[in-house]
NUNU-56284 format. One record per residue (C-alpha): residue number from 1; residue in one letter; x, y, z. Coordinates in Angstrom, 1 decimal. Last residue first. Layout:
[NUM, A, [X, Y, Z]]
...
END
This chain:
[282, X, [131.9, 192.5, 2.1]]
[281, X, [134.3, 192.0, 4.1]]
[280, X, [137.4, 193.6, 1.8]]
[279, X, [135.4, 197.1, 3.1]]
[278, X, [136.0, 196.3, 6.6]]
[277, X, [139.5, 196.2, 6.0]]
[276, X, [139.5, 199.5, 4.0]]
[275, X, [137.4, 200.8, 6.2]]
[274, X, [140.4, 201.0, 9.1]]
[273, X, [139.8, 200.2, 12.5]]
[272, X, [142.8, 200.9, 14.7]]
[271, X, [144.8, 199.2, 16.7]]
[270, X, [145.5, 196.0, 18.1]]
[269, X, [147.4, 197.2, 21.7]]
[268, X, [148.8, 193.9, 22.9]]
[267, X, [147.6, 191.7, 25.6]]
[266, X, [149.7, 191.2, 28.5]]
[265, X, [147.7, 190.8, 31.4]]
[264, X, [148.1, 193.7, 33.2]]
[263, X, [148.3, 195.8, 30.0]]
[262, X, [144.6, 194.8, 28.9]]
[261, X, [143.7, 195.9, 32.5]]
[260, X, [145.6, 199.4, 32.1]]
[259, X, [143.8, 199.8, 28.8]]
[258, X, [140.2, 199.6, 30.5]]
[257, X, [137.9, 198.5, 27.7]]
[256, X, [134.0, 199.8, 27.5]]
[255, X, [130.3, 198.9, 27.2]]
[254, X, [128.1, 202.6, 27.9]]
[253, X, [124.9, 200.9, 28.4]]
[252, X, [122.0, 203.7, 28.5]]
[251, X, [118.2, 204.3, 30.0]]
[250, X, [116.7, 206.9, 28.7]]
[249, X, [113.0, 208.1, 30.5]]
[248, X, [112.3, 210.7, 30.8]]
[247, X, [112.5, 213.4, 28.5]]
[246, X, [115.6, 214.8, 26.8]]
[245, X, [119.1, 216.0, 27.8]]
[244, X, [121.7, 216.4, 25.1]]
[243, X, [123.8, 213.4, 24.7]]
[242, X, [127.6, 214.8, 24.2]]
[241, X, [130.5, 213.5, 21.8]]
[240, X, [134.6, 214.7, 21.9]]
[239, X, [136.1, 212.1, 19.1]]
[238, X, [139.9, 210.9, 20.1]]
[237, X, [139.6, 209.0, 23.5]]
[236, X, [135.9, 208.0, 22.7]]
[235, X, [136.5, 206.1, 19.3]]
[234, X, [132.8, 205.4, 19.0]]
[233, X, [130.2, 202.7, 18.5]]
[232, X, [126.8, 203.9, 18.6]]
[231, X, [123.8, 201.9, 18.8]]
[230, X, [120.2, 202.5, 18.3]]
[229, X, [117.3, 201.1, 20.0]]
[228, X, [116.4, 204.1, 21.8]]
[227, X, [116.8, 206.6, 19.8]]
[226, X, [120.3, 208.0, 19.2]]
[225, X, [120.2, 209.8, 15.8]]
[224, X, [123.5, 211.1, 14.8]]
[223, X, [125.4, 214.6, 14.9]]
[222, X, [128.1, 215.9, 13.0]]
[221, X, [130.7, 219.1, 13.2]]
[220, X, [133.5, 216.0, 13.7]]
[219, X, [135.3, 217.9, 16.6]]
[218, X, [132.0, 218.7, 18.5]]
[217, X, [130.3, 214.8, 17.8]]
[216, X, [127.2, 215.4, 19.3]]
[215, X, [124.5, 212.3, 19.7]]
[214, X, [120.8, 212.6, 19.1]]
[213, X, [117.6, 212.1, 21.0]]
[212, X, [114.3, 213.2, 20.1]]
[211, X, [112.6, 209.8, 18.6]]
[210, X, [110.7, 209.2, 21.7]]
[209, X, [112.2, 208.8, 25.4]]
[208, X, [110.1, 205.7, 26.7]]
[207, X, [113.8, 203.5, 27.2]]
[206, X, [117.0, 202.2, 25.7]]
[205, X, [120.4, 203.4, 24.3]]
[204, X, [123.6, 201.2, 24.0]]
[203, X, [127.0, 203.0, 23.9]]
[202, X, [130.2, 200.4, 22.3]]
[201, X, [133.4, 201.9, 23.7]]
[200, X, [135.8, 201.9, 20.0]]
[199, X, [139.5, 201.4, 20.7]]
[198, X, [141.6, 203.3, 18.3]]
[197, X, [143.1, 205.8, 20.3]]
[196, X, [143.5, 203.6, 23.5]]
[195, X, [141.2, 203.1, 26.5]]
[194, X, [140.2, 204.7, 29.9]]
[193, X, [140.7, 207.7, 28.8]]
[192, X, [137.2, 209.4, 27.6]]
[191, X, [136.5, 212.6, 25.8]]
[190, X, [134.1, 214.9, 26.8]]
[189, X, [130.8, 217.3, 25.4]]
[188, X, [128.6, 216.9, 28.1]]
[187, X, [126.1, 213.7, 29.0]]
[186, X, [122.6, 214.5, 29.8]]
[185, X, [121.8, 211.5, 33.0]]
[184, X, [118.4, 210.1, 32.7]]
[183, X, [119.6, 206.2, 33.8]]
[182, X, [123.7, 205.6, 33.3]]
[181, X, [124.5, 202.2, 33.3]]
[180, X, [128.4, 202.0, 32.8]]
[179, X, [130.0, 198.5, 31.6]]
[178, X, [133.4, 197.3, 31.9]]
[177, X, [136.2, 194.9, 30.6]]
[176, X, [134.2, 194.5, 27.4]]
[175, X, [134.0, 190.9, 26.2]]
[174, X, [130.6, 190.4, 27.3]]
[173, X, [127.8, 188.1, 29.6]]
[172, X, [130.1, 188.0, 32.8]]
[171, X, [129.0, 184.8, 34.3]]
[170, X, [132.7, 183.3, 34.2]]
[169, X, [134.2, 186.3, 35.5]]
[168, X, [132.2, 186.6, 38.4]]
[167, X, [132.9, 183.5, 39.7]]
[166, X, [136.3, 183.1, 38.0]]
[165, X, [137.7, 186.6, 40.3]]
[164, X, [139.9, 184.4, 42.9]]
[163, X, [141.1, 182.4, 40.3]]
[162, X, [142.7, 185.2, 38.6]]
[161, X, [145.8, 184.1, 36.1]]
[160, X, [143.7, 181.9, 33.9]]
[159, X, [140.1, 183.6, 34.3]]
[158, X, [141.8, 186.9, 33.4]]
[157, X, [143.9, 185.8, 30.7]]
[156, X, [140.5, 184.3, 28.8]]
[155, X, [138.6, 187.6, 29.6]]
[154, X, [141.8, 189.8, 27.9]]
[153, X, [141.9, 187.2, 24.5]]
[152, X, [138.3, 188.0, 24.3]]
[151, X, [139.6, 191.7, 24.4]]
[150, X, [142.5, 191.5, 22.1]]
[149, X, [139.6, 189.5, 19.3]]
[148, X, [137.3, 192.1, 19.6]]
[147, X, [140.1, 194.9, 19.1]]
[146, X, [141.1, 192.9, 16.2]]
[145, X, [137.5, 192.3, 14.8]]
[144, X, [136.5, 196.0, 15.1]]
[143, X, [133.3, 196.7, 12.9]]
[142, X, [132.4, 193.2, 12.8]]
[141, X, [133.1, 191.8, 16.3]]
[140, X, [131.5, 194.5, 17.9]]
[139, X, [128.1, 194.2, 16.3]]
[138, X, [128.6, 190.4, 17.8]]
[137, X, [129.8, 191.8, 20.9]]
[136, X, [126.0, 193.3, 21.3]]
[135, X, [123.9, 190.2, 19.5]]
[134, X, [126.3, 188.0, 22.1]]
[133, X, [125.5, 190.4, 24.9]]
[132, X, [121.8, 189.8, 24.0]]
[131, X, [122.0, 186.3, 25.0]]
[130, X, [124.0, 187.0, 28.3]]
[129, X, [121.8, 189.6, 29.6]]
[128, X, [119.7, 188.1, 31.9]]
[127, X, [122.4, 185.8, 33.6]]
[126, X, [124.7, 189.1, 33.8]]
[125, X, [121.5, 191.0, 35.3]]
[124, X, [120.3, 187.7, 38.0]]
[123, X, [124.0, 188.1, 39.2]]
[122, X, [124.0, 191.9, 39.9]]
[121, X, [120.7, 191.4, 41.4]]
[120, X, [121.6, 188.8, 44.0]]
[119, X, [125.2, 190.8, 45.0]]
[118, X, [128.1, 189.8, 43.8]]
[117, X, [128.2, 191.7, 40.5]]
[116, X, [127.1, 194.8, 42.2]]
[115, X, [130.3, 194.8, 44.5]]
[114, X, [132.8, 195.1, 41.4]]
[113, X, [135.3, 192.6, 40.9]]
[112, X, [138.4, 192.8, 41.8]]
[111, X, [142.2, 193.6, 40.1]]
[110, X, [145.3, 194.8, 42.3]]
[109, X, [146.7, 198.2, 43.0]]
[108, X, [143.7, 200.4, 44.6]]
[107, X, [143.0, 204.0, 44.8]]
[106, X, [140.3, 203.5, 42.8]]
[105, X, [139.1, 199.9, 41.7]]
[104, X, [141.4, 198.4, 39.5]]
[103, X, [138.8, 195.9, 37.3]]
[102, X, [138.3, 192.4, 36.9]]
[101, X, [134.3, 191.5, 36.6]]
[100, X, [133.4, 195.4, 36.1]]
[99, X, [130.7, 197.7, 37.1]]
[98, X, [129.6, 201.6, 36.5]]
[97, X, [126.6, 202.4, 38.7]]
[96, X, [124.4, 204.8, 37.3]]
[95, X, [121.7, 207.6, 38.5]]
[94, X, [117.4, 208.0, 37.7]]
[93, X, [114.8, 205.6, 39.0]]
[92, X, [112.1, 204.9, 36.6]]
[91, X, [108.8, 205.0, 35.6]]
[90, X, [109.4, 208.5, 35.6]]
[89, X, [112.8, 209.7, 36.3]]
[88, X, [113.8, 213.2, 37.8]]
[87, X, [116.4, 214.9, 35.8]]
[86, X, [120.1, 214.5, 36.2]]
[85, X, [123.3, 216.2, 35.5]]
[84, X, [122.4, 218.2, 38.6]]
[83, X, [123.0, 215.0, 40.8]]
[82, X, [126.4, 215.0, 40.0]]
[81, X, [127.9, 211.2, 38.8]]
[80, X, [129.4, 211.6, 35.6]]
[79, X, [129.2, 216.0, 35.5]]
[78, X, [131.1, 216.4, 38.4]]
[77, X, [133.2, 213.3, 38.7]]
[76, X, [135.1, 213.9, 35.4]]
[75, X, [135.4, 218.0, 36.5]]
[74, X, [137.2, 216.8, 39.6]]
[73, X, [136.3, 217.1, 43.5]]
[72, X, [133.0, 215.5, 43.2]]
[71, X, [131.5, 215.6, 46.9]]
[70, X, [130.3, 219.0, 47.1]]
[69, X, [127.8, 218.3, 43.5]]
[68, X, [126.3, 215.9, 45.7]]
[67, X, [126.7, 212.0, 43.6]]
[66, X, [124.1, 210.3, 42.3]]
[65, X, [123.3, 206.5, 42.8]]
[64, X, [122.2, 203.4, 41.2]]
[63, X, [122.1, 200.3, 42.7]]
[62, X, [118.3, 199.6, 43.5]]
[61, X, [117.9, 200.6, 40.2]]
[60, X, [119.9, 197.2, 38.9]]
[59, X, [118.0, 194.2, 38.4]]
[58, X, [115.7, 196.4, 36.8]]
[57, X, [117.9, 196.8, 33.7]]
[56, X, [116.5, 193.3, 33.2]]
[55, X, [113.3, 194.1, 31.8]]
[54, X, [114.4, 197.2, 29.7]]
[53, X, [116.9, 194.6, 27.9]]
[52, X, [113.6, 192.3, 27.5]]
[51, X, [111.9, 194.7, 26.2]]
[50, X, [114.5, 196.3, 23.9]]
[49, X, [114.5, 192.6, 22.2]]
[48, X, [111.2, 192.5, 21.5]]
[47, X, [111.2, 196.7, 20.1]]
[46, X, [113.9, 195.1, 18.0]]
[45, X, [117.7, 196.8, 18.1]]
[44, X, [119.0, 198.6, 15.2]]
[43, X, [117.0, 201.6, 15.7]]
[42, X, [120.0, 203.9, 14.6]]
[41, X, [123.2, 202.1, 14.2]]
[40, X, [126.1, 204.7, 13.6]]
[39, X, [129.5, 203.6, 13.7]]
[38, X, [132.5, 206.1, 14.5]]
[37, X, [136.2, 207.3, 13.8]]
[36, X, [137.3, 204.2, 11.9]]
[35, X, [140.7, 205.4, 10.1]]
[34, X, [140.7, 205.7, 6.9]]
[33, X, [143.8, 208.3, 6.7]]
[32, X, [141.6, 211.3, 6.0]]
[31, X, [139.1, 210.4, 9.0]]
[30, X, [136.4, 208.3, 8.7]]
[29, X, [132.7, 208.3, 9.4]]
[28, X, [130.9, 205.2, 9.3]]
[27, X, [126.8, 205.8, 8.5]]
[26, X, [123.4, 203.9, 9.5]]
[25, X, [120.8, 206.9, 8.7]]
[24, X, [120.2, 210.0, 9.9]]
[23, X, [123.4, 211.9, 9.5]]
[22, X, [122.8, 215.6, 10.8]]
[21, X, [125.2, 218.2, 10.3]]
[20, X, [125.8, 220.4, 13.3]]
[19, X, [124.4, 223.5, 13.1]]
[18, X, [121.6, 222.9, 15.9]]
[17, X, [124.8, 221.4, 18.2]]
[16, X, [126.2, 224.8, 18.3]]
[15, X, [129.3, 225.5, 16.2]]
[14, X, [132.1, 227.2, 18.0]]
[13, X, [133.5, 230.2, 16.1]]
[12, X, [136.8, 230.6, 14.7]]
[11, X, [135.3, 231.4, 11.0]]
[10, X, [131.6, 231.8, 11.2]]
[9, X, [128.9, 228.7, 11.8]]
[8, X, [125.6, 229.9, 10.0]]
[7, X, [126.1, 226.3, 7.6]]
[6, X, [128.1, 223.9, 9.5]]
[5, X, [131.8, 224.4, 9.2]]
[4, X, [134.4, 222.7, 6.3]]
[3, X, [137.5, 224.1, 6.5]]
[2, X, [137.6, 223.7, 10.6]]
[1, X, [137.1, 220.1, 10.2]]
END
């Protein structure tokens, strides 16, 4: 991308977010080999559906937390959970909680479900989210069919191989391994390491913060809209992405998969989604 730098950005100089090219309409960003890096779907979720999702999200408020900076031992822990990266909420409690029906908790070698999903609030959230997750999974299936099928196969194998987790797995509403619920936090430029290079995270944003939200892709020199009801799917292990601060309240749901879980149940990596394959579907 150094050959095609934003206007006003000198060679060797890192572009600022204000200098990134803004792509206001729905788009797909690919590399020179046709591998899909980003899907941007601004305002794709209806107001009615957003209201349903927000109501269900209240079930997670009491389970959100922030960490004191002194308790963060790694840079990733610092910005993902540290208090200074969150702003005060308006009508929503600021914080974050990450959960899964079957994952390797920190320091553990066996699969377990997250405590929030064993709580009544988690059960009600899963029940309320089922219909909407069908919509989100449908979008995922169109954007990366092979990865969607791999994720679905993981759920089937987990259910067959780990009967002690079936109660949570049977209620879990999505094919993604994990969901990270985040309220009123800025997101610094970063890559994610849970998945593989061609895997998508599905990022859904909700709230009352207006249409000022954007997502920046530093190594692509691009910005896409990230207002309420928008979805971005990003190859998060490759693309450096960030979300600047906006007025309260913003609720983000980051759906992602964990390579260690896929490996544990023997599901192979389906590789990249390519634009040529998607065009053949039209």
